[in-house]
N, C-alpha and C positions, 0 to 999 in steps of 0.2 A: 400909520397914518393918523394924524392928529385932526382936531376940529377945524383947524386953519385952512386944511385943504378944500377944494370945492365939494367933493363927494362927502367928506366928514361933516363940513358946515350944513348941507342939505340934510344929512341925517339928524344932525343937532336941531336944526330949525324945524324939521318936521316933528321930532320928539317934543319940542318946546311947544309949538303950536297944540299939539294932541294934549300935553300936559296942562296946557292953560285952559282947555276946555273941560276939564275934569276938576271939579271942586273938592271932593272928598272920596275917600276910599269907597264909602257906599255909593257914590255916583258911578265909580268905575265898575263895581259889581253890577248896578243896575244897567249898565250898558253892555254886559255881557251876558250872553245866553245862558240858560240854565244848565244846557248840556256842557258848555265850556266851564261854568262854575262848578259842576260835578267832576269834570276831568281835572281841574285845579286841585279840587280836595282830594282826589284819588292820587294825584301826583304828589301831594304833601304827604299822604299815607305811605306811598311807596318810598319816598325819601327818607321817612322816619324809620321804615322797615330796614332799608339799605344801611342806614346809621347803625341799627341794632345789631345787624349782621357783622358789619364790619367791626364793631366793638367786641362782638364775642369771638370773631376770628382772631383779633389781635390779643384777647386774652388767652386763647387756646394757643396760639404761636409761642406766647412768652412761657407758657406752662411746659411746652416742648422742649424750649430752650433751657430751660431749668432742669427738667427731668433728665435731659442728655448730658448736661453738666455733672449731674449727680451720678450717671452711670459712668462716665468717664473716672470720676473720683473712685467710684467702687472697683473699676478695673485695675486701677494702680494701687489697691490697697491688698495687703496680704490676706490670704484665705481665712486666717485665724483672727483677723481685726474684728473686734466687737462692732456690730452694725445695729443701728436702731432705726425703727420706723415710727412715724406718728400714726396712730390709730385713733381718730377722733381727737379726745384731749389727753390721750395717754402715749407715752412713749414705750416701745416694746422691743426688746432685743431680738434679733432675727438672724439667720445665718446669710452670709454674703450672697449665696446662690439665689436665696429666696428674694431677698432685696433687689438684686440685679434683675430677676425675672418679673417682679411687680413693676419696675421701672420701665422695662421694655414693653409690658402690657399697657401701661398707662401712656407711654409714647404713641404706640400703634391705635390706641383707642382716640386720643387726641388728634392724630393725623387723619383718621377717618372722620371724626367731626370736622376739622378743617376742611376736608374736600367735600363734604356736605354743605357747608357754609359757602364755599367757593361756588358751588352749583347754584345755590341761592342767590348768592350775589350776582352772578351772570344773569340769571333770569330776571332779578328786579332792576338791573342796569338796563336790560332790554325794555322791559316794561316802563321804566322811567322815561328813557330816550322816545319811545313811541307816543307815550302821553305828551311829552314835551313838544314833539313835533306836530301833534294834534292840535294843541293848544296854539302854537305859534301860527300854524296855518290857519286856524279860525280866527285869530286875532289879526293877522294880516289882511284876512277878507274883509275885515269891519274897518280897515283904515289905521290900524293901531300902528305904532312906529316900528321900523324894521330894527330887529335886534343885532344887527351887524355893527 
């Protein structure tokens, strides 16, 4: 539904009238109660935390894919094939079995971290949605435009 429809036009007109009454961002914040300002600041913090968690989760998922690819390569190699592991800045020759074991441990550890991050993500999303609803409710109670 576009702004040409009756309902869309009403929302647009309401928003335009509301926006015209506000001179600057400072005026907007002055018209909002300190409680809502605090909730908005908390919402921004939660959003940043959520972005950080999602970024870490993506990095761990990439590392899991990389380690699983390495595991597959090792499975296809002969038992006497020379294997090397990076330990810090040094490459060290290790037995196939040892390298495979270390990769499996790495995948398991990363998957545990991903599960932990998923729990944090779910918690933060719930908190974000709760704060968003509280702010929306408070703003609608003051005659702010409907976000629909």
